[in-house]
C-alpha positions as CSV (number, residue, x, y, z in Angstrom):
1,M,0.2,0.0,0.4
2,R,2.8,2.4,0.7
3,F,4.8,1.3,-2.2
4,T,2.0,2.0,-4.5
5,L,1.2,5.6,-2.6
6,Q,4.8,6.3,-3.4
7,L,4.8,5.0,-6.8
8,R,1.6,7.4,-7.3
9,I,3.0,10.3,-5.9
10,K,6.0,10.5,-8.3
11,L,4.0,9.3,-11.2
12,N,2.0,13.0,-10.7
13,D,5.4,14.7,-9.8
14,W,6.6,13.4,-13.3
15,S,3.4,14.4,-15.2
16,V,4.0,18.0,-13.4
17,I,7.1,18.0,-14.5
18,S,6.6,17.1,-17.9
19,R,3.9,19.6,-18.2
20,L,6.3,22.1,-16.8
21,S,9.0,21.0,-19.1
22,S,6.5,21.4,-22.1
23,C,5.4,25.2,-21.0
24,Y,8.8,26.1,-20.5
25,S,10.1,25.1,-24.2
26,M,7.0,26.7,-25.3
27,L,7.6,29.9,-23.5
28,Y,11.9,29.9,-24.5
29,F,10.8,29.5,-28.4
30,F,8.7,32.0,-28.4
31,H,11.0,34.2,-26.4
32,G,13.8,32.8,-29.0
33,W,11.8,34.6,-31.2
34,T,10.7,37.3,-30.0
35,L,14.4,38.6,-29.2
36,A,15.5,37.4,-32.3
37,S,12.9,40.0,-34.0
38,L,14.4,42.5,-31.6
39,L,17.8,41.7,-32.4
40,L,17.2,42.5,-36.3
41,V,15.2,45.5,-35.9
42,A,17.9,46.8,-33.5
43,L,19.9,46.1,-36.3
44,C,18.1,47.4,-39.0
45,L,18.0,50.7,-37.0
46,T,21.7,51.2,-36.4
47,S,22.6,50.3,-39.8
48,K,19.6,53.0,-41.3
49,T,21.2,55.5,-38.7
50,L,24.5,54.9,-39.6
51,T,24.2,55.5,-42.9
52,H,21.9,58.3,-42.7
53,C,24.9,59.9,-40.7
54,T,27.8,58.7,-43.4
55,F,25.6,59.8,-46.4
56,K,25.0,63.6,-44.0
57,R,28.3,63.9,-43.8
58,H,29.7,62.8,-47.0
59,L,26.6,65.2,-48.6
60,R,28.5,68.0,-46.1
61,R,31.6,67.6,-48.4
62,N,30.8,67.6,-51.7
63,E,28.6,71.2,-50.5
64,V,32.6,72.7,-49.6
């Protein structure tokens, strides 16, 4: 009786752990995607500002 109870508790723990791990993997997956998209946006913004600044400098040099 005691052994079956312990086994049942262990099985319940395993089901909870598996549910948690699946939730964590989903969260990790979505978190990874959001981080990647944010990085891409940041890279695009920085590259645009850099090209904009260099373009302005180039125009100023041509004016003088």
